[in-house]
C-alpha positions in Angstrom: 11.6 28.0 28.7 14.3 28.4 26.1 17.0 25.8 26.7 20.6 26.2 25.6 20.9 25.3 21.9 17.1 25.6 21.1 16.4 28.1 18.2 14.0 30.9 19.2 11.6 32.2 16.6 9.7 35.4 17.1 6.3 35.6 15.3 3.8 38.5 15.0 0.3 38.7 13.5 -0.5 41.8 11.5 -3.9 42.9 10.0 -7.1 44.8 10.7 -8.7 44.6 14.1 -11.6 42.4 13.0 -9.8 39.6 11.1 -9.5 37.2 14.1 -5.8 37.7 15.2 -6.8 37.3 18.9 -8.8 34.2 18.0 -5.7 32.7 16.3 -3.6 33.4 19.4 -6.3 31.9 21.6 -6.0 28.7 19.5 -2.2 28.7 20.1 -2.9 29.1 23.9 -5.3 26.1 23.8 -2.4 24.1 22.4 -0.2 24.8 25.4 1.5 28.1 24.8 2.5 29.8 28.0 1.8 33.5 28.5 4.8 35.8 29.2 4.7 39.5 29.9 7.5 41.7 28.5 7.6 44.7 30.9 10.0 46.8 28.9 7.4 47.3 26.1 4.2 46.4 27.9 3.3 43.5 25.7 2.3 39.9 26.2 3.7 37.1 24.2 3.0 33.4 24.2 5.8 30.8 24.2 6.0 27.1 23.5 8.7 24.6 22.7 7.8 22.9 19.4 9.0 19.3 19.0 9.9 18.6 15.4 10.9 15.4 13.7 14.3 13.9 14.3 14.5 15.3 17.8 14.7 18.9 16.7 13.2 21.7 18.8 12.2 25.3 18.4 11.1 27.8 21.0 8.3 29.8 19.3 7.3 33.2 20.6 3.9 34.5 19.3 3.6 38.2 20.1 0.2 39.8 20.7 0.3 43.4 19.5 -3.5 43.6 20.1 -5.4 46.3 18.2 -2.5 48.4 17.0 -3.4 50.4 14.0 -1.4 50.5 10.9 -0.2 54.1 11.7 0.9 53.2 15.2 4.3 54.6 16.1 5.0 51.5 18.1 4.9 49.1 15.2 8.5 49.5 14.4 9.4 48.5 18.0 7.1 45.5 17.8 8.6 44.3 14.5 12.2 44.5 15.8 13.9 41.1 15.6 10.8 39.4 14.2 11.5 36.2 12.2 8.0 35.6 10.9 5.1 38.0 10.3 1.6 36.8 9.3 -0.4 39.2 7.2 -3.9 38.3 8.3 -7.2 39.0 6.6 -10.8 37.8 6.9 -11.9 35.8 3.8 -15.5 37.2 4.3 -14.3 40.8 4.4 -13.0 42.3 1.1 -11.7 45.5 2.8 -9.5 43.5 5.2 -7.9 41.8 2.2 -7.4 45.1 0.4 -5.7 46.6 3.5 -3.2 43.7 3.7 -1.2 45.5 1.0 -0.7 48.4 3.5 0.3 46.0 6.3 2.8 44.5 3.9 4.3 47.8 3.2 4.6 48.7 6.9 6.2 45.3 7.7 8.8 45.6 4.9 9.6 49.2 6.0 10.1 48.3 9.7 11.2 44.6 9.7 14.6 43.2 9.2 16.0 41.1 6.3 15.5 37.9 8.3 11.7 38.4 8.5 9.6 36.0 6.4 6.1 37.3 5.4 3.1 35.0 4.9 -0.4 35.8 3.8 -3.0 34.2 6.1 -6.8 34.1 5.3 -8.9 33.4 8.4 -12.5 32.3 8.9 -12.6 29.7 6.2 -15.3 27.9 8.1 -17.8 30.7 7.0 -18.1 29.1 3.5 -21.4 30.8 2.5 -20.0 34.3 3.4 -16.6 34.0 1.7 -15.8 36.8 -0.8 -12.0 36.2 -1.3 -11.3 33.3 -3.6 -8.3 31.0 -3.5 -7.3 32.5 -6.8 -7.1 36.0 -5.3 -5.2 34.7 -2.3 -2.6 33.0 -4.5 -2.4 35.9 -6.9 -1.5 38.3 -4.0 1.3 35.9 -2.9 2.8 35.8 -6.4 2.4 39.5 -7.0 4.3 40.5 -3.9 6.9 37.8 -3.9 5.9 36.2 -0.6 7.3 32.8 0.3 3.8 31.4 0.8 0.4 31.7 2.3 -2.3 29.8 4.2 -6.0 29.5 4.7 -7.1 28.7 8.2 -10.1 28.8 10.6 -9.4 30.0 14.2 -12.8 28.7 15.2 -12.5 25.1 14.0 -8.7 25.0 14.3 -8.4 23.9 10.7 -4.9 24.2 9.4 -3.8 26.5 12.3 -1.2 24.4 14.1 0.0 22.8 10.9 0.7 26.3 9.6 2.5 27.3 12.8 4.8 24.3 12.7 5.5 24.7 8.9 6.5 28.4 9.1 8.5 27.9 12.3 10.5 25.1 10.8 11.2 27.2 7.7 12.4 30.1 9.8 14.8 27.8 11.6 15.9 26.1 8.3 14.6 22.8 9.4 13.1 20.6 6.7 9.8 18.8 7.4 7.7 16.7 5.0 4.0 17.0 4.4 3.6 13.6 6.0 5.3 14.8 9.2 3.3 18.0 9.2 0.1 16.1 9.0 0.5 15.0 12.6 0.8 18.6 13.8 -2.7 19.7 12.9 -5.9 19.1 14.8 -9.5 20.4 14.4 -11.5 20.9 17.5 -14.9 22.2 18.4 -14.6 25.8 19.4 -16.5 27.8 22.0 -16.2 31.6 21.7 -17.5 34.4 23.9 -20.1 36.7 22.4 -21.4 40.1 23.4 -24.5 40.3 25.6 -27.7 39.8 23.7 -26.0 38.4 20.6 -27.0 34.9 19.5 -28.0 32.0 21.8 -25.9 31.8 25.0 -25.3 29.1 27.5 -25.2 29.4 31.3 -21.8 31.1 31.2 -22.5 33.6 28.4 -20.8 31.6 25.7 -22.0 30.6 22.3 -21.0 27.5 20.5 -19.3 28.3 17.2 -21.0 26.8 14.1 -19.7 26.6 10.6 -21.8 27.8 7.7 -22.9 24.2 6.9 -23.7 23.2 10.5 -27.5 23.8 10.1 -27.6 21.8 6.9 -25.7 18.9 8.5 -28.0 18.9 11.5 -31.1 18.9 9.3 -29.6 16.0 7.3 -29.0 14.0 10.5 -32.6 14.6 11.7 -33.9 13.4 8.3 -31.8 10.2 8.6 -33.1 9.6 12.1 -36.7 10.0 10.9 -36.1 7.6 8.0 -34.7 5.0 10.4 -37.7 5.3 12.8 -40.1 4.8 9.9 -38.3 1.6 8.8 -38.5 0.3 12.4 -42.3 0.9 12.6 -44.1 -2.5 12.3 -46.5 -2.9 9.4 -49.9 -4.6 9.9 -51.0 -7.1 7.3 -54.7 -7.0 6.3 -56.5 -9.8 4.6 -59.0 -8.5 2.2 
């Protein structure tokens, strides 16, 4: 896919196994990333040519290191030549946020000088269950001297693609404005597979993802419909 002259950016996602790294990669795939298998190290990566403003292009490679633990001897090989590493945590899981510090240490020990590290908090759609505040997120970035961080939702797609374009452009030293980035993001309705017997399932064993406020919104819609129907009911006039 990489054409002559196009800058190639290698990106990896690091973090505990339950923070939603695979869901984030699935969101990239939904946006047209092609799957590629690297036989020499037995890993998949996903590749896409990103079209940026002023006819600038980047070939982004997102590497799927799966459920590798922080003590894996293979991490140093996976981090070789990486331009961007996302330190991922789950905003509803305090332990995953605490462990990001260990992932940061491993990344800095094994990554090159060209690697940019960003803090990424996932599952922001689960508003009612969130335990890591924006303040803690920003404090971590300042404390460890990271170039930035992002809050995203792999399920809804909120801020995912915008983040990808932003960090890819930064790694390639391409300037893009907030206005230009606003066209990169999209939020879609997600459908995710669930384990047998968990939640309500459709005919293909899938469960529709709902945000924490979905039930409240649905109840409000039903109440509005009920009020409309009452207004439309004809009133009989009685002469006393």
